[in-house]
C-alpha positions as CSV (number, residue, x, y, z in Angstrom):
1,X,29.4,34.1,20.0
2,X,31.0,31.0,21.6
3,X,31.4,27.7,19.7
4,X,29.1,26.1,22.3
5,X,26.3,28.5,21.5
6,X,26.7,27.9,17.7
7,X,26.6,24.1,18.1
8,X,23.6,24.4,20.3
9,X,21.7,26.3,17.6
10,X,22.5,24.0,14.8
11,X,19.8,21.3,15.7
12,X,17.3,24.2,16.1
13,X,18.1,25.6,12.7
14,X,17.7,22.2,11.0
15,X,14.4,21.6,12.8
16,X,13.1,25.0,11.6
17,X,14.2,24.0,8.0
18,X,12.4,20.7,8.3
19,X,9.2,22.3,9.6
20,X,9.4,25.0,6.8
21,X,9.8,22.3,4.1
22,X,6.8,20.3,5.5
23,X,4.7,23.5,5.7
24,X,5.5,24.4,2.1
25,X,4.6,20.9,1.0
26,X,1.3,21.1,2.9
27,X,0.5,24.5,1.5
28,X,1.3,23.1,-2.0
29,X,-1.3,20.4,-1.5
30,X,-3.8,22.6,0.3
31,X,-3.7,25.0,-2.7
32,X,-5.0,22.3,-4.9
33,X,-8.6,21.2,-5.5
34,X,-7.8,18.1,-3.3
35,X,-8.1,20.3,-0.2
36,X,-11.6,21.3,-1.2
37,X,-13.0,17.8,-0.7
38,X,-14.3,17.0,2.8
39,X,-13.6,13.7,4.4
40,X,-15.9,11.0,3.1
41,X,-16.6,7.6,4.6
42,X,-14.6,4.9,3.0
43,X,-15.2,1.9,5.2
44,X,-17.6,-1.0,5.1
45,X,-20.8,-0.2,6.9
46,X,-21.4,3.3,5.5
47,X,-25.1,4.2,5.8
48,X,-27.5,6.8,4.4
49,X,-26.7,9.3,7.2
50,X,-23.1,9.3,5.9
51,X,-23.4,9.1,2.1
52,X,-26.2,9.4,-0.4
53,X,-24.6,7.0,-2.9
54,X,-25.7,3.4,-3.0
55,X,-26.3,0.3,-5.2
56,X,-29.4,-1.8,-4.5
57,X,-31.7,-4.3,-6.1
58,X,-33.6,-7.5,-5.8
59,X,-32.6,-11.1,-6.7
60,X,-35.4,-13.4,-7.8
61,X,-35.8,-16.9,-9.2
62,X,-39.0,-17.8,-11.1
63,X,-40.6,-14.7,-9.7
64,X,-39.7,-15.7,-6.1
65,X,-37.3,-13.8,-3.9
66,X,-34.0,-15.4,-3.1
67,X,-32.8,-14.7,0.5
68,X,-29.4,-15.1,2.2
69,X,-27.3,-14.4,-0.9
70,X,-24.1,-12.6,-0.2
71,X,-23.6,-9.5,-2.4
72,X,-20.4,-7.5,-2.3
73,X,-19.0,-4.3,-3.7
74,X,-15.3,-3.5,-4.3
75,X,-13.4,-0.8,-6.0
76,X,-11.5,2.5,-5.4
77,X,-10.1,1.1,-2.2
78,X,-13.5,0.3,-0.8
79,X,-15.0,-3.0,0.2
80,X,-18.4,-3.9,1.6
81,X,-20.9,-6.8,1.5
82,X,-24.4,-7.6,2.6
83,X,-26.9,-10.4,2.5
84,X,-30.3,-10.4,0.7
85,X,-33.3,-10.2,3.0
86,X,-36.4,-12.4,3.0
87,X,-37.7,-10.5,0.0
88,X,-34.4,-10.8,-1.9
89,X,-33.6,-7.2,-1.5
90,X,-30.1,-5.8,-0.9
91,X,-28.5,-2.4,-0.6
92,X,-24.9,-1.3,-0.3
93,X,-23.7,2.3,0.3
94,X,-20.5,3.5,-1.2
95,X,-18.4,6.7,-0.4
96,X,-18.5,8.3,-3.9
97,X,-19.9,8.0,-7.4
98,X,-17.3,5.8,-9.1
99,X,-17.1,2.5,-11.0
100,X,-17.3,-0.6,-8.7
101,X,-17.3,-4.3,-9.1
102,X,-20.5,-6.1,-8.0
103,X,-20.1,-9.8,-7.0
104,X,-22.9,-12.3,-6.4
105,X,-21.7,-15.3,-4.3
106,X,-23.0,-18.0,-6.6
107,X,-22.4,-20.7,-4.0
108,X,-25.3,-19.1,-2.1
109,X,-27.7,-19.6,-5.0
110,X,-30.0,-22.6,-5.4
111,X,-28.5,-25.6,-7.2
112,X,-28.6,-25.5,-11.0
113,X,-29.2,-21.8,-11.4
114,X,-27.0,-18.8,-12.3
115,X,-27.6,-15.1,-12.8
116,X,-29.4,-15.3,-16.2
117,X,-27.4,-13.4,-18.8
118,X,-30.5,-13.0,-21.0
119,X,-32.3,-11.0,-18.3
120,X,-29.5,-8.7,-17.2
121,X,-30.3,-4.9,-17.0
122,X,-29.3,-2.9,-20.0
123,X,-25.6,-2.1,-20.1
124,X,-24.7,-4.7,-17.5
125,X,-22.4,-7.5,-18.7
126,X,-20.6,-10.2,-16.6
127,X,-16.9,-10.0,-16.5
128,X,-14.9,-12.4,-18.6
129,X,-14.9,-15.9,-17.2
130,X,-17.6,-15.3,-14.6
131,X,-21.4,-15.3,-14.4
132,X,-21.8,-13.5,-11.1
133,X,-19.3,-10.6,-11.3
134,X,-20.2,-7.3,-12.9
135,X,-18.8,-3.8,-13.4
136,X,-21.4,-1.2,-12.2
137,X,-21.4,2.5,-12.3
138,X,-23.8,5.3,-11.5
139,X,-25.9,7.3,-13.9
140,X,-27.1,10.9,-13.4
141,X,-28.6,10.0,-9.9
142,X,-27.0,9.0,-6.7
143,X,-28.5,5.5,-6.8
144,X,-28.1,2.6,-9.1
145,X,-30.7,-0.2,-9.0
146,X,-29.5,-3.6,-10.3
147,X,-32.3,-6.2,-10.3
148,X,-31.0,-9.7,-11.0
149,X,-33.0,-12.7,-12.3
150,X,-31.8,-16.3,-11.9
151,X,-32.2,-19.0,-14.5
152,X,-31.0,-22.5,-15.3
153,X,-27.4,-22.7,-16.3
154,X,-24.0,-24.0,-15.6
155,X,-21.8,-21.9,-13.4
156,X,-18.4,-20.8,-14.7
157,X,-15.8,-21.9,-12.2
158,X,-12.0,-21.7,-12.0
159,X,-10.0,-24.7,-11.0
160,X,-7.9,-24.7,-7.9
161,X,-4.7,-24.8,-10.0
162,X,-5.7,-21.8,-12.0
163,X,-6.7,-19.9,-8.9
164,X,-3.3,-20.8,-7.4
165,X,-1.5,-19.5,-10.5
166,X,-3.5,-16.3,-10.4
167,X,-2.8,-15.6,-6.8
168,X,0.9,-16.5,-7.1
169,X,1.4,-13.8,-9.8
170,X,-0.6,-11.3,-7.7
171,X,1.5,-12.2,-4.7
172,X,4.8,-11.8,-6.6
173,X,3.6,-8.4,-7.8
174,X,2.6,-7.3,-4.3
175,X,5.8,-8.8,-2.8
176,X,8.1,-6.8,-5.2
177,X,6.5,-3.4,-4.5
178,X,6.5,-4.2,-0.7
179,X,10.2,-5.1,-1.0
180,X,11.0,-1.5,-2.2
181,X,9.7,0.0,1.0
182,X,11.0,-2.8,3.2
183,X,14.6,-2.6,1.9
184,X,14.7,1.1,2.6
185,X,13.4,0.6,6.2
186,X,15.9,-2.3,6.7
187,X,18.8,-0.1,5.6
188,X,17.7,2.5,8.1
189,X,17.5,-0.1,10.9
190,X,20.8,-1.6,9.9
191,X,22.7,1.7,10.0
192,X,21.0,3.5,12.9
193,X,19.1,0.8,14.9
194,X,15.9,2.8,14.4
195,X,12.5,1.1,13.8
196,X,11.0,3.9,11.8
197,X,7.3,4.0,12.3
198,X,7.0,7.0,10.0
199,X,8.1,4.8,7.0
200,X,4.5,4.3,6.1
201,X,4.0,8.0,5.7
202,X,7.0,8.2,3.5
203,X,5.2,5.7,1.2
204,X,2.1,7.8,1.3
205,X,4.0,11.0,0.6
206,X,5.3,9.6,-2.7
207,X,1.8,8.7,-3.9
208,X,0.4,12.1,-2.9
209,X,3.1,14.0,-4.7
210,X,2.4,12.0,-7.9
211,X,-1.3,12.6,-7.4
212,X,-0.9,16.4,-7.1
213,X,1.4,16.7,-10.2
214,X,-0.4,14.2,-12.5
215,X,-4.1,14.7,-11.5
216,X,-4.5,18.0,-9.8
217,X,-2.2,19.9,-12.0
218,X,-2.9,17.7,-15.1
219,X,0.8,17.3,-15.9
220,X,2.1,14.2,-17.7
221,X,2.2,11.1,-15.5
222,X,5.9,10.6,-16.0
223,X,6.5,14.1,-14.6
224,X,4.4,13.2,-11.6
225,X,6.5,10.1,-11.0
226,X,9.7,12.0,-11.3
227,X,8.4,14.5,-8.8
228,X,7.4,11.7,-6.4
229,X,10.9,10.2,-6.5
230,X,12.5,13.6,-6.0
231,X,10.0,14.4,-3.2
232,X,10.7,11.1,-1.5
233,X,14.4,11.8,-1.6
234,X,13.9,15.3,-0.3
235,X,11.7,14.0,2.6
236,X,14.3,11.5,3.6
237,X,17.0,14.1,3.5
238,X,14.9,16.6,5.6
239,X,14.1,14.0,8.2
240,X,17.7,13.1,8.8
241,X,19.1,16.6,8.7
242,X,16.3,18.2,10.7
243,X,15.5,15.5,13.2
244,X,17.4,12.3,13.4
245,X,20.9,13.5,13.2
246,X,20.5,16.1,16.0
247,X,18.8,13.5,18.1
248,X,21.6,11.0,17.5
249,X,24.2,13.6,18.5
250,X,22.3,14.3,21.7
251,X,22.8,10.6,22.5
252,X,19.1,9.5,22.5
253,X,18.7,5.8,22.8
254,X,16.9,3.5,20.3
255,X,13.7,3.4,22.4
256,X,13.4,7.2,22.6
257,X,14.1,7.5,18.9
258,X,11.4,4.9,18.1
259,X,8.9,6.8,20.2
260,X,9.8,10.0,18.3
261,X,9.2,8.1,15.1
262,X,5.7,7.1,16.3
263,X,4.9,10.7,17.0
264,X,6.2,11.8,13.7
265,X,4.1,9.2,12.0
266,X,0.9,10.4,13.6
267,X,1.7,14.0,12.9
268,X,2.4,13.4,9.2
269,X,-0.6,11.0,8.8
270,X,-3.2,13.4,10.2
271,X,-1.6,16.3,8.4
272,X,-2.2,14.4,5.1
273,X,-5.8,13.7,6.2
274,X,-6.5,17.3,7.1
275,X,-5.4,18.7,3.7
276,X,-6.3,15.8,1.4
277,X,-9.4,14.5,3.2
278,X,-10.7,11.0,3.6
279,X,-11.5,10.2,0.0
280,X,-9.7,7.8,-2.3
281,X,-8.2,9.3,-5.4
282,X,-7.0,7.6,-8.5
283,X,-3.9,8.2,-10.5
284,X,-4.2,8.5,-14.3
285,X,-4.8,5.2,-16.0
286,X,-5.7,3.2,-12.9
287,X,-7.7,0.0,-13.3
288,X,-7.0,-0.6,-17.0
289,X,-8.7,-3.5,-18.9
290,X,-6.7,-6.7,-18.3
291,X,-5.6,-9.1,-20.9
292,X,-5.6,-12.9,-20.6
293,X,-2.4,-15.1,-20.3
294,X,-3.9,-18.5,-19.9
295,X,-5.9,-18.4,-16.6
296,X,-4.0,-15.3,-15.4
297,X,-5.4,-11.8,-16.0
298,X,-2.8,-9.0,-16.1
299,X,-2.9,-5.4,-17.2
300,X,0.0,-3.5,-18.7
301,X,0.3,-1.6,-15.3
302,X,0.9,-5.0,-13.6
303,X,3.7,-5.8,-16.0
304,X,5.2,-2.3,-15.7
305,X,5.0,-2.5,-11.9
306,X,6.9,-5.8,-11.7
307,X,9.5,-4.7,-14.3
308,X,10.1,-1.4,-12.4
309,X,10.4,-3.2,-9.1
310,X,12.9,-5.7,-10.4
311,X,15.0,-3.0,-12.1
312,X,15.1,-0.9,-8.9
313,X,15.9,-3.9,-6.7
314,X,18.8,-4.9,-9.0
315,X,20.1,-1.3,-8.9
316,X,19.9,-1.3,-5.1
317,X,21.8,-4.6,-5.0
318,X,24.5,-3.2,-7.3
319,X,24.7,-0.1,-5.1
320,X,25.3,-2.2,-1.9
321,X,27.7,-4.8,-3.5
322,X,29.7,-2.7,-6.0
323,X,29.9,0.9,-4.9
324,X,32.1,2.4,-2.2
325,X,29.2,4.0,-0.4
326,X,27.2,0.7,-0.5
327,X,30.1,-1.2,1.0
328,X,30.4,1.4,3.7
329,X,26.7,1.0,4.4
330,X,27.1,-2.7,4.9
331,X,30.2,-2.1,7.1
332,X,28.2,0.3,9.3
333,X,25.4,-2.3,9.5
334,X,27.9,-4.9,10.6
335,X,29.8,-2.8,13.2
336,X,29.3,1.0,13.3
337,X,32.1,1.6,15.8
338,X,34.7,-0.4,13.8
339,X,33.5,1.4,10.6
340,X,33.9,4.8,12.2
341,X,37.4,3.8,13.5
342,X,38.4,2.7,10.0
343,X,37.7,6.2,8.6
344,X,34.2,5.9,7.3
345,X,32.1,9.1,7.6
346,X,29.2,7.4,9.4
347,X,26.9,10.5,9.3
348,X,27.4,11.0,5.6
349,X,26.6,7.3,4.9
350,X,23.5,7.5,7.1
351,X,22.4,10.6,5.3
352,X,22.7,8.7,2.0
353,X,20.7,5.8,3.4
354,X,17.8,8.1,4.4
355,X,17.7,9.6,0.9
356,X,17.7,6.2,-0.7
357,X,15.0,4.9,1.7
358,X,12.8,8.0,0.9
359,X,13.3,7.3,-2.8
360,X,12.4,3.6,-2.5
361,X,9.4,4.4,-0.3
362,X,8.1,7.0,-2.9
363,X,8.4,4.5,-5.8
364,X,6.6,1.8,-3.7
365,X,3.9,4.3,-2.9
366,X,3.2,5.1,-6.6
367,X,3.1,1.3,-7.4
368,X,0.9,0.6,-4.4
369,X,-1.5,3.3,-5.6
370,X,-1.9,1.4,-8.8
371,X,-2.0,-2.1,-7.2
372,X,-4.6,-1.2,-4.6
373,X,-5.8,0.9,-6.6
374,X,-6.2,4.4,-5.1
375,X,-4.4,7.1,-3.1
376,X,-5.5,7.6,0.5
377,X,-4.1,9.6,3.4
378,X,-3.4,6.4,5.4
379,X,-2.4,4.1,2.6
380,X,1.2,3.7,3.9
381,X,-0.1,2.8,7.4
382,X,-1.8,-0.2,5.9
383,X,1.6,-1.4,4.6
384,X,3.6,-0.6,7.8
385,X,2.9,-3.9,9.7
386,X,3.7,-5.9,6.5
387,X,6.9,-4.0,6.1
388,X,8.0,-4.8,9.6
389,X,6.9,-8.4,9.1
390,X,9.0,-8.7,6.0
391,X,12.1,-7.1,7.7
392,X,11.8,-9.4,10.7
393,X,11.1,-12.5,8.6
394,X,14.1,-11.9,6.4
395,X,16.5,-10.9,9.1
396,X,16.9,-7.5,10.9
397,X,19.1,-5.0,9.3
398,X,19.7,-6.8,6.0
399,X,18.3,-5.4,2.7
400,X,18.4,-8.8,1.0
401,X,16.6,-10.4,3.9
402,X,13.9,-7.7,3.6
403,X,13.6,-8.6,-0.1
404,X,13.2,-12.3,0.7
405,X,10.8,-11.6,3.5
406,X,8.7,-9.3,1.3
407,X,8.3,-11.9,-1.4
408,X,7.2,-14.5,1.1
409,X,4.8,-12.1,2.8
410,X,3.3,-11.0,-0.6
411,X,2.8,-14.5,-1.8
412,X,1.3,-15.8,1.5
413,X,-1.1,-12.8,1.7
414,X,-2.4,-13.4,-1.8
415,X,-2.5,-17.3,-1.8
416,X,-4.0,-17.6,1.7
417,X,-7.4,-16.4,0.4
418,X,-7.7,-19.9,-1.1
419,X,-8.3,-21.3,2.3
420,X,-9.2,-18.4,4.6
421,X,-11.5,-15.4,4.3
422,X,-9.9,-12.4,2.5
423,X,-10.4,-10.3,5.7
424,X,-7.8,-12.5,7.4
425,X,-5.2,-12.6,4.7
426,X,-2.8,-10.3,6.4
427,X,-3.1,-12.4,9.6
428,X,-1.9,-15.3,7.5
429,X,1.4,-13.6,6.8
430,X,1.9,-12.9,10.5
431,X,1.3,-16.6,11.3
432,X,4.0,-17.6,8.9
433,X,6.3,-15.0,10.5
434,X,5.7,-16.5,14.0
435,X,6.3,-20.0,12.8
436,X,9.6,-19.2,11.1
437,X,10.8,-17.2,14.1
438,X,10.1,-20.2,16.3
439,X,12.5,-22.2,14.2
440,X,15.0,-19.4,13.3
441,X,14.7,-16.4,15.7
442,X,17.2,-14.3,13.8
443,X,15.2,-14.5,10.6
444,X,16.0,-16.3,7.3
445,X,19.1,-14.2,6.5
446,X,19.8,-12.5,9.8
447,X,22.5,-13.0,12.4
448,X,22.1,-14.0,16.0
449,X,24.1,-10.9,17.1
450,X,21.1,-8.7,16.1
451,X,18.7,-10.5,18.4
452,X,17.5,-8.2,21.3
């Protein structure tokens, strides 16, 4: 057999290995009880033709119905709201029988009245520091009726400064976990020039592996997290060895590689949906009871998430600044031709970058599953635009720029809800991105040479 024939068969062999690995992973998931669940609606606007589960009730004041009051339900990755009708009635359908948070918009109530604590249904208590927010759950039936009666009282409000402090902490938490995924994607772009649209699925993969190990197989959570990290690294390795390296050797341009990444993203995303379904699953210990630090409510998971993110980010910084491979990574990002001419094994460094990016994405996916909370087949896709925004804002191709951009995006997303509706909070981050790029097109820490 000629050397040409052997070389031609190598990309095919790696591709077969990649497909075999993905098939084994899919079969691993499909063999679990997760695959037995059919897709369920998980979007606002679900109706009785889609799901039999709903909360409903009537809001009255002095035996008179109270119309035009906004009532919302959140929890398990689901959000929906409605307005009471002329008879004070409301109803909200939810995708599954889980615990949710019911919120009555008190600014819509008549002046001088609140939801009367003395007339609340049995077992219903307002959350700490509020008079219009409750935790609700189903009983034995598929419906839960929550009738609320108003009475005279003083509304519990949170000052603007306290609200700002709460959102700053939440934004910092979100920005740190976003930075883990963004730094990996930035390193891939810096060393290969590829805008990896499948990076969101790498985030989802980490959360799904942790879910299978810790929830489906009832193994300890720490073992599920270790499996998620190893699974993320393995996926990054398989992607480069089976797909990206052969395509690079064939001389495909950046645009063609980007289109391939879009196709890979769609293939992985809908493979996840096919085997996992459309439901939202919870990792063990999700939504723990928070404790109060002044006006700020935090749970032990929030503290662990921020601590883990900081430790991992410091470790990545040490890798890039102090290790030989890290310095080679930065050299390739600066000038790949010069790095190759100086004796650096570019393919080996890129392989290391893909493994590192997969690991960081998996950790980010697990933390995102607790922050959201919930694991869904498309959870990484919801982060993808913010990942690209953070990379562009901080400066293309630089991991530290991605870190800075992620912190800015996270804080802007969370604090913007003080002035704009929560449905537009992600748009606020993109507005900030546009404004900064108008002043500094290369990003905060980027170089002009990377423009275009």
